[in-house]
N, CA, C and O of each residue as an XYZ file, in Angstrom:
860
protein
N       0.850     -1.192      0.000
C       0.000      0.000      0.000
C       0.887      1.243      0.000
O       1.908      1.295      0.686
N       0.486      2.225     -0.768
C       1.230      3.484     -0.891
C       0.381      4.611     -0.330
O      -0.778      4.773     -0.712
N       0.956      5.386      0.572
C       0.219      6.464      1.220
C       0.824      7.808      0.872
O       2.042      7.945      0.767
N      -0.034      8.795      0.695
C       0.357     10.191      0.564
C      -0.122     10.906      1.815
O      -1.319     10.929      2.103
N       0.807     11.489      2.558
C       0.453     12.249      3.754
C       0.663     13.724      3.457
O       1.765     14.142      3.101
N      -0.389     14.506      3.603
C      -0.308     15.944      3.335
C      -0.286     16.689      4.661
O      -1.228     16.604      5.449
N       0.794     17.419      4.900
C       0.935     18.225      6.106
C       0.501     19.660      5.815
O       0.149     20.005      4.686
N       0.535     20.476      6.846
C       0.022     21.837      6.704
C       1.082     22.900      6.620
O       0.848     24.031      7.045
N       2.262     22.571      6.076
C       3.325     23.552      5.952
C       2.971     24.670      4.986
O       2.086     24.518      4.143
N       3.667     25.793      5.112
C       3.421     26.929      4.233
C       4.122     26.681      2.905
O       5.304     26.985      2.749
N       3.406     26.144      1.980
C       3.974     25.774      0.691
C       3.016     26.183     -0.415
O       1.802     26.237     -0.214
N       3.572     26.469     -1.578
C       2.737     26.783     -2.729
C       2.213     25.523     -3.403
O       1.358     25.592     -4.286
N       2.728     24.376     -2.985
C       2.226     23.120     -3.543
C       2.708     22.819     -4.945
O       2.170     21.934     -5.610
N       3.718     23.546     -5.404
C       4.185     23.336     -6.769
C       4.806     21.950     -6.918
O       5.624     21.527     -6.101
N       4.404     21.260     -7.967
C       4.995     19.977     -8.280
C       4.449     18.798     -7.505
O       4.994     17.699     -7.611
N       3.385     18.983     -6.725
C       2.857     17.850     -5.963
C       2.314     16.759     -6.876
O       2.290     15.588     -6.497
N       1.876     17.133     -8.078
C       1.254     16.152     -8.971
C       2.190     14.998     -9.331
O       1.734     13.874     -9.543
N       3.489     15.267     -9.400
C       4.440     14.229     -9.816
C       4.540     13.114     -8.789
O       5.014     12.024     -9.108
N       4.099     13.369     -7.555
C       4.258     12.390     -6.488
C       3.016     11.560     -6.226
O       3.090     10.558     -5.515
N       1.881     11.950     -6.779
C       0.613     11.269     -6.484
C       0.249     10.337     -7.626
O       0.344     10.699     -8.798
N      -0.174      9.120     -7.263
C      -0.557      8.115     -8.246
C      -2.003      7.674     -8.011
O      -2.501      7.779     -6.890
N      -2.677      7.186     -9.040
C      -4.026      6.638     -8.829
C      -3.998      5.508     -7.808
O      -3.110      4.657     -7.831
N      -4.976      5.512     -6.919
C      -5.064      4.455     -5.925
C      -4.308      4.724     -4.638
O      -4.377      3.925     -3.704
N      -3.581      5.846     -4.571
C      -2.875      6.177     -3.333
C      -3.872      6.419     -2.201
O      -4.977      6.915     -2.423
N      -3.468      6.064     -1.001
C      -4.238      6.336      0.203
C      -3.860      7.739      0.672
O      -2.715      7.974      1.059
N      -4.808      8.668      0.640
C      -4.534     10.066      0.950
C      -4.887     10.348      2.407
O      -6.028     10.166      2.831
N      -3.883     10.797      3.169
C      -4.066     11.102      4.589
C      -3.763     12.579      4.811
O      -2.720     13.077      4.387
N      -4.673     13.267      5.474
C      -4.431     14.649      5.847
C      -3.983     14.720      7.294
O      -4.658     14.194      8.179
N      -2.844     15.368      7.549
C      -2.390     15.589      8.917
C      -3.013     16.896      9.388
O      -2.467     17.975      9.163
N      -4.161     16.784     10.043
C      -4.914     17.933     10.542
C      -5.161     18.943      9.419
O      -5.826     18.616      8.436
N      -4.632     20.170      9.551
C      -4.878     21.199      8.542
C      -4.343     20.852      7.174
O      -4.712     21.490      6.187
N      -3.475     19.850      7.091
C      -3.014     19.393      5.787
C      -4.153     18.876      4.929
O      -4.048     18.864      3.702
N      -5.239     18.449      5.556
C      -6.394     17.988      4.789
C      -7.000     19.126      3.974
O      -7.432     18.921      2.839
N      -7.031     20.327      4.553
C      -7.542     21.487      3.813
C      -6.607     21.825      2.656
O      -7.054     22.208      1.575
N      -5.310     21.681      2.896
C      -4.355     21.925      1.821
C      -4.552     20.925      0.687
O      -4.482     21.287     -0.488
N      -4.800     19.664      1.046
C      -5.063     18.648      0.030
C      -6.280     19.018     -0.807
O      -6.268     18.883     -2.030
N      -7.319     19.481     -0.146
C      -8.524     19.900     -0.877
C      -8.212     21.046     -1.834
O      -8.708     21.065     -2.960
N      -7.401     21.992     -1.398
C      -7.029     23.112     -2.264
C      -6.297     22.633     -3.512
O      -6.402     23.252     -4.571
N      -5.549     21.523     -3.388
C      -4.816     20.970     -4.523
C      -5.696     20.104     -5.414
O      -5.279     19.715     -6.505
N      -6.912     19.799     -4.960
C      -7.776     18.916     -5.726
C      -7.693     17.473     -5.299
O      -8.172     16.589     -6.010
N      -7.087     17.211     -4.136
C      -7.012     15.857     -3.596
C      -8.066     15.681     -2.519
O      -8.273     16.580     -1.704
N      -8.731     14.541     -2.503
C      -9.744     14.253     -1.482
C      -9.169     13.256     -0.489
O      -8.996     12.086     -0.831
N      -8.865     13.692      0.742
C      -8.318     12.765      1.735
C      -9.276     11.630      2.068
O     -10.489     11.824      2.154
N      -8.710     10.449      2.252
C      -9.493      9.313      2.745
C      -9.594      9.341      4.255
O     -10.533      8.791      4.831
N      -8.620      9.987      4.905
C      -8.557     10.002      6.358
C      -7.884     11.283      6.817
O      -6.968     11.783      6.164
N      -8.343     11.811      7.941
C      -7.706     12.956      8.579
C      -7.357     12.556      9.999
O      -8.186     11.981     10.704
N      -6.134     12.855     10.427
C      -5.698     12.504     11.770
C      -5.049     13.712     12.427
O      -4.333     14.470     11.774
N      -5.299     13.890     13.722
C      -4.714     15.006     14.458
C      -5.670     15.511     15.513
O      -6.684     14.875     15.802
N      -5.344     16.674     16.096
C      -6.237     17.240     17.112
C      -7.283     18.167     16.509
O      -8.137     18.689     17.226
N      -7.223     18.370     15.215
C      -8.207     19.138     14.443
C      -8.238     20.621     14.823
O      -9.247     21.294     14.610
N      -7.144     21.128     15.384
C      -7.146     22.537     15.765
C      -6.832     23.469     14.603
O      -7.044     24.677     14.704
N      -6.326     22.919     13.499
C      -6.001     23.768     12.348
C      -6.807     23.403     11.107
O      -6.492     23.853     10.005
N      -7.840     22.592     11.281
C      -8.710     22.214     10.156
C      -9.930     23.125     10.147
O     -10.751     23.053     11.061
N     -10.069     23.981      9.135
C     -11.226     24.874      9.091
C     -12.539     24.099      9.092
O     -12.626     23.006      8.532
N     -13.554     24.671      9.723
C     -14.842     23.995      9.842
C     -15.455     23.706      8.475
O     -16.077     22.662      8.276
N     -15.277     24.632      7.536
C     -15.836     24.411      6.203
C     -15.195     23.200      5.541
O     -15.877     22.409      4.891
N     -13.882     23.056      5.707
C     -13.196     21.902      5.134
C     -13.648     20.615      5.802
O     -13.836     19.598      5.135
N     -13.826     20.657      7.136
C     -14.274     19.455      7.834
C     -15.669     19.047      7.372
O     -15.933     17.864      7.153
N     -16.538     20.002      7.227
C     -17.898     19.690      6.776
C     -17.884     19.061      5.384
O     -18.611     18.104      5.115
N     -17.064     19.599      4.523
C     -16.959     19.051      3.166
C     -16.426     17.622      3.193
O     -16.914     16.755      2.467
N     -15.424     17.384      4.033
C     -14.844     16.043      4.135
C     -15.844     15.049      4.741
O     -15.947     13.909      4.289
N     -16.567     15.486      5.753
C     -17.573     14.615      6.366
C     -18.643     14.231      5.350
O     -19.116     13.094      5.336
N     -19.020     15.184      4.502
C     -20.032     14.902      3.483
C     -19.538     13.886      2.461
O     -20.337     13.188      1.837
N     -18.216     13.803      2.288
C     -17.624     12.867      1.336
C     -17.293     11.518      1.982
O     -16.740     10.636      1.324
N     -17.627     11.354      3.266
C     -17.393     10.076      3.934
C     -15.972      9.879      4.427
O     -15.554      8.747      4.668
N     -15.218     10.967      4.581
C     -13.840     10.872      5.059
C     -13.811     10.359      6.498
O     -14.684     10.692      7.299
N     -12.815      9.558      6.816
C     -12.638      9.044      8.171
C     -11.815     10.027      8.991
O     -10.866     10.627      8.486
N     -12.187     10.193     10.272
C     -11.463     11.094     11.165
C     -10.927     10.313     12.351
O     -11.644      9.527     12.971
N      -9.659     10.538     12.656
C      -9.031      9.964     13.843
C      -8.551     11.145     14.678
O      -7.512     11.739     14.389
N      -9.312     11.481     15.716
C      -9.036     12.691     16.480
C      -8.268     12.372     17.754
O      -8.556     11.401     18.453
N      -7.271     13.226     18.036
C      -6.461     13.119     19.239
C      -6.644     14.382     20.074
O      -7.013     15.427     19.538
N      -6.391     14.297     21.379
C      -6.473     15.502     22.214
C      -5.391     16.501     21.846
O      -4.331     16.129     21.342
N      -5.668     17.763     22.099
C      -4.681     18.796     21.769
C      -3.432     18.650     22.632
O      -2.319     18.893     22.166
N      -3.620     18.248     23.909
C      -2.478     18.027     24.801
C      -1.896     16.647     24.500
O      -2.334     15.643     25.061
N      -0.908     16.610     23.610
C      -0.322     15.348     23.174
C       1.171     15.540     22.996
O       1.655     16.670     22.934
N       1.902     14.436     22.912
C       3.356     14.503     22.792
C       3.841     14.503     21.353
O       5.010     14.799     21.108
N       2.980     14.182     20.391
C       3.378     14.065     18.992
C       2.759     15.194     18.165
O       1.682     15.699     18.482
N       3.456     15.573     17.110
C       2.829     16.468     16.137
C       1.810     15.684     15.313
O       1.812     14.453     15.312
N       0.951     16.404     14.621
C      -0.045     15.740     13.780
C       0.618     14.921     12.679
O       0.126     13.853     12.315
N       1.734     15.420     12.148
C       2.419     14.668     11.102
C       2.998     13.367     11.652
O       2.926     12.332     10.990
N       3.568     13.407     12.850
C       4.072     12.164     13.435
C       2.944     11.155     13.632
O       3.114      9.969     13.352
N       1.800     11.622     14.109
C       0.658     10.725     14.268
C       0.262     10.101     12.927
O      -0.050      8.912     12.852
N       0.281     10.916     11.877
C      -0.107     10.416     10.558
C       0.879      9.376     10.050
O       0.474      8.356      9.492
N       2.169      9.626     10.239
C       3.181      8.671      9.772
C       3.087      7.353     10.536
O       3.134      6.278      9.938
N       2.955      7.439     11.844
C       2.838      6.220     12.647
C       1.592      5.422     12.251
O       1.633      4.196     12.152
N       0.491      6.134     12.028
C      -0.764      5.467     11.662
C      -0.625      4.765     10.316
O      -1.042      3.618     10.162
N      -0.040      5.454      9.351
C       0.116      4.860      8.019
C       0.962      3.598      8.085
O       0.634      2.592      7.456
N       2.062      3.651      8.852
C       2.932      2.487      8.975
C       2.226      1.337      9.684
O       2.350      0.180      9.281
N       1.491      1.659     10.734
C       0.770      0.619     11.482
C      -0.297     -0.055     10.625
O      -0.592     -1.237     10.804
N      -0.870      0.698      9.699
C      -1.918      0.145      8.841
C      -1.355     -0.586      7.622
O      -2.116     -1.059      6.777
N      -0.033     -0.682      7.527
C       0.567     -1.504      6.484
C       1.106     -0.782      5.272
O       1.451     -1.429      4.283
N       1.190      0.545      5.311
C       1.774      1.261      4.171
C       3.238      0.882      4.029
O       3.993      0.944      4.999
N       3.645      0.489      2.828
C       5.038      0.148      2.558
C       5.806      1.307      1.935
O       7.037      1.312      1.922
N       5.076      2.281      1.423
C       5.688      3.491      0.875
C       4.850      4.682      1.308
O       3.625      4.671      1.189
N       5.527      5.716      1.813
C       4.848      6.932      2.265
C       5.557      8.132      1.660
O       6.773      8.275      1.784
N       4.795      8.985      1.012
C       5.319     10.248      0.493
C       4.642     11.377      1.265
O       3.415     11.457      1.315
N       5.447     12.243      1.862
C       4.933     13.348      2.661
C       5.024     14.628      1.841
O       6.093     14.981      1.344
N       3.911     15.311      1.705
C       3.844     16.578      0.976
C       3.456     17.688      1.948
O       2.795     17.439      2.956
N       3.871     18.905      1.639
C       3.485     20.047      2.464
C       4.156     20.081      3.819
O       3.612     20.666      4.755
N       5.331     19.467      3.953
C       5.998     19.387      5.256
C       7.072     20.442      5.443
O       7.641     20.546      6.530
N       7.368     21.231      4.412
C       8.452     22.201      4.480
C       7.897     23.623      4.378
O       6.768     23.832      3.935
N       8.694     24.575      4.788
C       8.271     25.971      4.703
C       7.629     26.441      5.991
O       7.177     25.634      6.803
N       7.590     27.761      6.174
C       7.004     28.316      7.381
C       7.974     28.260      8.545
O       9.147     28.602      8.398
N       7.487     27.828      9.705
C       8.296     27.810     10.922
C       9.485     26.869     10.791
O       9.349     25.728     10.348
N      10.665     27.373     11.190
C      11.881     26.579     11.085
C      11.822     25.350     11.982
O      12.265     24.274     11.582
N      11.277     25.495     13.200
C      11.225     24.345     14.104
C      10.344     23.243     13.548
O      10.673     22.063     13.670
N       9.227     23.616     12.939
C       8.354     22.610     12.335
C       9.041     21.915     11.167
O       8.970     20.694     11.030
N       9.708     22.706     10.322
C      10.396     22.118      9.173
C      11.463     21.128      9.617
O      11.555     20.023      9.081
N      12.274     21.528     10.603
C      13.327     20.633     11.089
C      12.741     19.388     11.745
O      13.221     18.278     11.517
N      11.714     19.571     12.553
C      11.092     18.423     13.213
C      10.487     17.472     12.189
O      10.566     16.254     12.353
N       9.883     18.018     11.132
C       9.286     17.162     10.103
C      10.341     16.328      9.393
O      10.124     15.142      9.141
N      11.481     16.930      9.067
C      12.541     16.182      8.406
C      13.082     15.089      9.324
O      13.340     13.972      8.875
N      13.253     15.404     10.597
C      13.794     14.425     11.540
C      12.839     13.266     11.787
O      13.265     12.209     12.251
N      11.560     13.442     11.487
C      10.614     12.327     11.622
C      10.992     11.150     10.726
O      10.604     10.013     10.996
N      11.745     11.416      9.665
C      12.179     10.329      8.786
C      13.005      9.292      9.543
O      13.118      8.145      9.112
N      13.583      9.705     10.680
C      14.439      8.817     11.460
C      13.674      8.006     12.507
O      14.291      7.252     13.258
N      12.357      8.139     12.575
C      11.587      7.392     13.573
C      11.871      5.890     13.474
O      11.780      5.323     12.385
N      12.213      5.241     14.584
C      12.434      3.787     14.552
C      11.225      3.017     14.031
O      11.385      1.979     13.389
N      10.019      3.515     14.299
C       8.819      2.809     13.858
C       8.638      2.831     12.346
O       7.785      2.121     11.814
N       9.438      3.645     11.645
C       9.351      3.709     10.184
C      10.418      2.858      9.505
O      10.487      2.817      8.276
N      11.248      2.179     10.290
C      12.256      1.292      9.704
C      11.562      0.221      8.871
O      10.576     -0.375      9.306
N      12.075     -0.015      7.690
C      11.481     -0.994      6.796
C      10.409     -0.429      5.885
O       9.907     -1.136      5.011
N      10.044      0.849      6.074
C       9.065      1.523      5.223
C       9.802      2.566      4.392
O      10.635      3.303      4.919
N       9.506      2.634      3.110
C      10.093      3.658      2.252
C       9.349      4.971      2.484
O       8.198      5.120      2.075
N      10.013      5.919      3.142
C       9.382      7.199      3.488
C      10.228      8.335      2.928
O      11.451      8.337      3.071
N       9.580      9.285      2.298
C      10.291     10.459      1.786
C       9.427     11.696      1.960
O       8.199     11.639      1.889
N      10.099     12.812      2.190
C       9.442     14.116      2.170
C       9.736     14.732      0.807
O      10.892     14.815      0.392
N       8.703     15.155      0.127
C       8.860     15.689     -1.220
C       8.317     17.107     -1.302
O       7.293     17.436     -0.702
N       9.019     17.930     -2.051
C       8.594     19.308     -2.280
C       9.039     19.696     -3.671
O      10.219     19.975     -3.884
N       8.124     19.721     -4.624
C       8.493     20.048     -5.994
C       9.483     19.042     -6.545
O       9.187     17.850     -6.629
N      10.663     19.523     -6.920
C      11.695     18.669     -7.502
C      12.719     18.203     -6.465
O      13.802     17.741     -6.823
N      12.375     18.325     -5.189
C      13.285     17.894     -4.138
C      12.644     16.773     -3.315
O      11.425     16.718     -3.151
N      13.491     15.893     -2.808
C      13.015     14.858     -1.906
C      14.075     14.575     -0.854
O      15.272     14.699     -1.112
N      13.622     14.191      0.339
C      14.514     13.820      1.427
C      14.108     12.453      1.944
O      12.922     12.173      2.115
N      15.096     11.600      2.191
C      14.867     10.260      2.713
C      16.078      9.846      3.520
O      17.097     10.536      3.501
N      15.989      8.738      4.227
C      17.115      8.312      5.050
C      17.569      6.912      4.657
O      16.789      6.088      4.180
N      18.871      6.672      4.877
C      19.448      5.336      4.771
C      19.867      4.918      6.172
O      20.590      5.642      6.858
N      19.405      3.741      6.591
C      19.723      3.227      7.927
C      20.854      2.213      7.831
O      21.351      1.912      6.746
N      21.251      1.690      8.995
C      22.338      0.717      9.063
C      22.187     -0.371      8.006
O      21.170     -1.063      7.954
N      23.206     -0.512      7.168
C      23.229     -1.600      6.200
C      22.356     -1.410      4.982
O      22.254     -2.322      4.162
N      21.724     -0.261      4.832
C      20.822     -0.045      3.700
C      21.549      0.557      2.502
O      22.559      1.248      2.633
N      20.992      0.264      1.333
C      21.443      0.875      0.092
C      20.265      1.598     -0.543
O      19.205      1.005     -0.742
N      20.444      2.861     -0.858
C      19.403      3.676     -1.478
C      19.792      3.955     -2.923
O      20.920      4.358     -3.204
N      18.855      3.738     -3.831
C      19.082      4.026     -5.245
C      18.192      5.192     -5.667
O      16.981      5.185     -5.444
N      18.814      6.178     -6.274
C      18.112      7.370     -6.732
C      18.005      7.364     -8.242
O      18.959      7.017     -8.938
N      16.846      7.745     -8.748
C      16.634      7.903    -10.172
C      16.536      9.390    -10.485
O      15.779     10.118     -9.843
N      17.308      9.837    -11.476
C      17.286     11.252    -11.831
C      17.993     11.499    -13.141
O      17.863     10.719    -14.084
N      18.739     12.583    -13.201
C      19.502     12.914    -14.405
C      20.873     13.446    -13.988
O      21.059     13.898    -12.858
N      21.817     13.386    -14.907
C      23.140     13.940    -14.647
C      23.014     15.416    -14.280
O      22.286     16.165    -14.933
N      23.718     15.824    -13.244
C      23.654     17.200    -12.777
C      22.751     17.401    -11.578
O      22.814     18.447    -10.932
N      21.903     16.416    -11.261
C      21.095     16.504    -10.048
C      22.004     16.616     -8.830
O      23.075     16.010     -8.796
N      21.586     17.383     -7.838
C      22.358     17.537     -6.610
C      21.938     16.488     -5.591
O      20.752     16.203     -5.431
N      22.913     15.922     -4.911
C      22.663     14.943     -3.858
C      23.507     15.329     -2.655
O      24.730     15.423     -2.754
N      22.854     15.554     -1.515
C      23.562     15.876     -0.280
C      23.368     14.752      0.723
O      22.280     14.189      0.841
N      24.436     14.432      1.445
C      24.442     13.337      2.409
C      24.809     13.899      3.774
O      25.918     14.398      3.971
N      23.862     13.816      4.727
C      24.048     14.451      6.034
C      23.758     13.446      7.143
O      22.631     12.962      7.249
N      24.748     13.120      7.973
C      24.500     12.208      9.090
C      23.509     12.801     10.085
O      23.551     13.995     10.380
N      22.618     11.955     10.598
C      21.629     12.400     11.570
C      21.912     11.884     12.973
O      21.470     12.489     13.950
N      22.632     10.790     13.091
C      22.848     10.165     14.402
C      24.329      9.840     14.544
O      24.775      8.751     14.185
N      25.080     10.793     15.070
C      26.512     10.591     15.147
C      27.111     10.518     13.751
O      26.490     10.951     12.779
N      28.309      9.974     13.653
C      28.957      9.835     12.355
C      28.320      8.685     11.570
O      27.855      7.705     12.153
N      28.305      8.815     10.248
C      27.885      7.725      9.364
C      29.155      7.059      8.844
O      29.979      7.707      8.198
N      29.314      5.766      9.124
C      30.560      5.071      8.824
C      30.437      4.191      7.591
O      29.355      3.709      7.256
N      31.559      3.992      6.928
C      31.649      3.107      5.774
C      30.587      3.459      4.735
O      29.807      2.608      4.307
N      30.576      4.731      4.341
C      29.631      5.202      3.326
C      30.278      5.060      1.953
O      31.386      5.542      1.720
N      29.572      4.396      1.057
C      30.061      4.223     -0.312
C      28.998      4.704     -1.286
O      27.801      4.545     -1.043
N      29.440      5.291     -2.386
C      28.498      5.792     -3.387
C      28.909      5.341     -4.774
O      30.070      5.018     -5.026
N      27.941      5.326     -5.661
C      28.168      5.049     -7.079
C      27.322      6.017     -7.883
O      26.168      6.267     -7.534
N      27.882      6.569     -8.964
C      27.127      7.475     -9.811
C      27.149      8.915     -9.351
O      26.339      9.719     -9.813
N      28.076      9.271     -8.431
C      28.226     10.656     -7.989
C      29.589     11.185     -8.409
O      30.557     10.431     -8.508
N      29.654     12.483     -8.653
C      30.881     13.084     -9.172
C      32.041     12.962     -8.193
O      33.185     12.775     -8.609
N      31.760     13.066     -6.899
C      32.788     12.928     -5.870
C      32.454     11.687     -5.044
O      31.721     11.763     -4.058
N      32.999     10.548     -5.460
C      32.583      9.279     -4.851
C      33.142      9.095     -3.438
O      34.159      9.680     -3.066
N      32.455      8.280     -2.684
C      32.911      7.852     -1.368
C      33.149      6.350     -1.428
O      32.377      5.617     -2.046
N      34.197      5.905     -0.797
C      34.527      4.486     -0.745
C      34.785      4.100      0.711
O      35.901      4.217      1.218
N      33.731      3.642      1.359
C      33.787      3.266      2.764
C      34.379      4.394      3.617
O      35.234      4.168      4.474
N      33.902      5.600      3.356
C      34.339      6.782      4.096
C      33.421      7.037      5.291
O      32.345      6.452      5.409
N      33.880      7.923      6.167
C      33.077      8.353      7.309
C      32.659      9.794      7.089
O      33.487     10.653      6.784
N      31.375     10.052      7.246
C      30.855     11.414      7.208
C      30.610     11.846      8.643
O      29.882     11.186      9.384
N      31.213     12.940      9.025
C      31.171     13.390     10.410
C      29.912     14.200     10.672
O      29.549     15.080      9.891
N      29.248     13.891     11.787
C      28.047     14.628     12.184
C      28.381     16.105     12.386
O      29.334     16.436     13.092
N      27.605     16.987     11.772
C      27.804     18.419     11.908
C      28.704     19.039     10.866
O      28.713     20.259     10.706
N      29.474     18.212     10.142
C      30.349     18.733      9.086
C      29.594     18.762      7.757
O      28.580     18.083      7.595
N      30.098     19.557      6.808
C      29.371     19.782      5.554
C      29.973     19.042      4.364
O      29.656     19.362      3.218
N      30.822     18.074      4.612
C      31.508     17.405      3.515
C      30.540     16.817      2.487
O      30.826     16.843      1.290
N      29.412     16.293      2.932
C      28.513     15.586      2.023
C      27.530     16.458      1.266
O      26.652     15.938      0.578
N      27.658     17.776      1.376
C      26.687     18.683      0.741
C      27.021     18.898     -0.736
O      28.186     19.064     -1.099
N      25.996     18.893     -1.576
C      26.083     19.296     -2.990
C      27.010     18.440     -3.828
O      27.844     18.961     -4.568
N      26.868     17.116     -3.715
C      27.468     16.228     -4.698
C      26.581     16.250     -5.938
O      25.498     16.834     -5.904
N      27.016     15.625     -7.030
C      26.237     15.668     -8.272
C      26.145     14.277     -8.894
O      27.109     13.511     -8.892
N      24.969     13.973     -9.423
C      24.802     12.730    -10.160
C      25.501     12.835    -11.509
O      25.465     13.878    -12.162
N      26.136     11.744    -11.916
C      26.845     11.738    -13.200
C      26.055     11.026    -14.291
O      26.443     11.032    -15.460
N      24.939     10.411    -13.895
C      24.091      9.704    -14.869
C      22.673      9.665    -14.313
O      22.338     10.416    -13.397
N      21.859      8.802    -14.859
C      20.468      8.738    -14.434
C      20.218      7.952    -13.167
O      19.075      7.862    -12.718
N      21.249      7.385    -12.582
C      21.067      6.608    -11.352
C      22.254      6.800    -10.425
O      23.398      6.868    -10.872
N      21.979      6.886     -9.148
C      23.031      6.953     -8.135
C      22.685      5.974     -7.025
O      21.523      5.633     -6.805
N      23.720      5.535     -6.338
C      23.546      4.540     -5.279
C      24.338      4.983     -4.056
O      25.505      5.361     -4.158
N      23.682      4.931     -2.895
C      24.330      5.301     -1.634
C      24.166      4.146     -0.662
O      23.053      3.683     -0.414
N      25.278      3.688     -0.116
C      25.255      2.591      0.840
C      25.889      3.062      2.146
O      26.958      3.673      2.135
N      25.227      2.778      3.278
C      25.776      3.136      4.583
C      25.766      1.890      5.463
O      24.716      1.296      5.706
N      26.947      1.505      5.936
C      27.046      0.314      6.775
C      26.619      0.595      8.210
O      26.051     -0.273      8.873
N      26.892      1.808      8.690
C      26.548      2.122     10.069
C      26.173      3.589     10.183
O      26.859      4.459      9.646
N      25.089      3.855     10.879
C      24.655      5.229     11.086
C      23.297      5.488     10.463
O      22.634      4.578      9.966
N      22.905      6.736     10.502
C      21.632      7.164      9.933
C      21.926      8.366      9.054
O      22.352      9.411      9.545
N      21.701      8.220      7.759
C      22.141      9.216      6.787
C      20.939      9.847      6.094
O      20.126      9.155      5.481
N      20.839     11.168      6.200
C      19.810     11.910      5.479
C      20.294     12.165      4.066
O      21.398     12.671      3.861
N      19.466     11.813      3.089
C      19.791     12.006      1.673
C      18.807     13.019      1.097
O      17.593     12.824      1.158
N      19.341     14.099      0.539
C      18.492     15.112     -0.103
C      18.829     15.139     -1.579
O      19.967     15.414     -1.958
N      17.844     14.856     -2.411
C      18.014     14.781     -3.869
C      17.243     15.931     -4.506
O      16.025     16.029     -4.358
N      17.959     16.798     -5.214
C      17.349     17.960     -5.870
C      17.590     17.866     -7.374
O      18.734     17.800     -7.824
N      16.515     17.861     -8.138
C      16.651     17.742     -9.585
C      17.311     18.990    -10.169
O      17.079     20.109     -9.711
N      18.134     18.770    -11.184
C      18.792     19.897    -11.853
C      17.761     20.717    -12.601
O      16.804     20.155    -13.133
N      17.927     22.042    -12.659
C      17.000     22.897    -13.413
C      16.945     22.479    -14.879
O      17.967     22.120    -15.463
N      15.761     22.526    -15.469
C      15.613     22.168    -16.874
C      16.461     23.085    -17.735
O      16.497     24.299    -17.539
N      17.150     22.468    -18.704
C      17.969     23.252    -19.606
C      19.351     23.535    -19.077
O      20.147     24.192    -19.748
């Protein structure tokens, strides 16, 4: 099962169409459901404390038979975290998060770090915004990226140093190297062809893939 989770970040929504496929399970993270409606997407489910979902949007969703999973406002998780955990628990094997970037810096950073949730291990999860995507490689994983020559790829450790990192298809290759947490060595590498491969033996590595501008 493939899920699309729409968050309520301040985004223009450009390029969301490239990430949505027929048959996807559409989940709105609280006010993200209203954003989905603005894009022409009808959520199958809305989850959160409903404090940022306009009443008009809720009424429209209720009329369409949308499912609601409501949580108290006093909670330890953000609405997006609740949505990701729910999707994984219900068997989603691939999750694409839209509308998670922009606006408040703390929200943007927290949303990106959600990719590292232990409960998402074994699930393909990415945050997408237009021509950019962010995903993580965990211990022993190999990530393959599809794109074009000139695409930018940045590799940033999230949990201490990332050890024995090897790459294929990047202009500045790594061969069982260590990327140090907090250092910028892995920023702005470039794809040399239509496919790149990143392997990390130990650590948690954030991968940001940005498509090269057309032309």
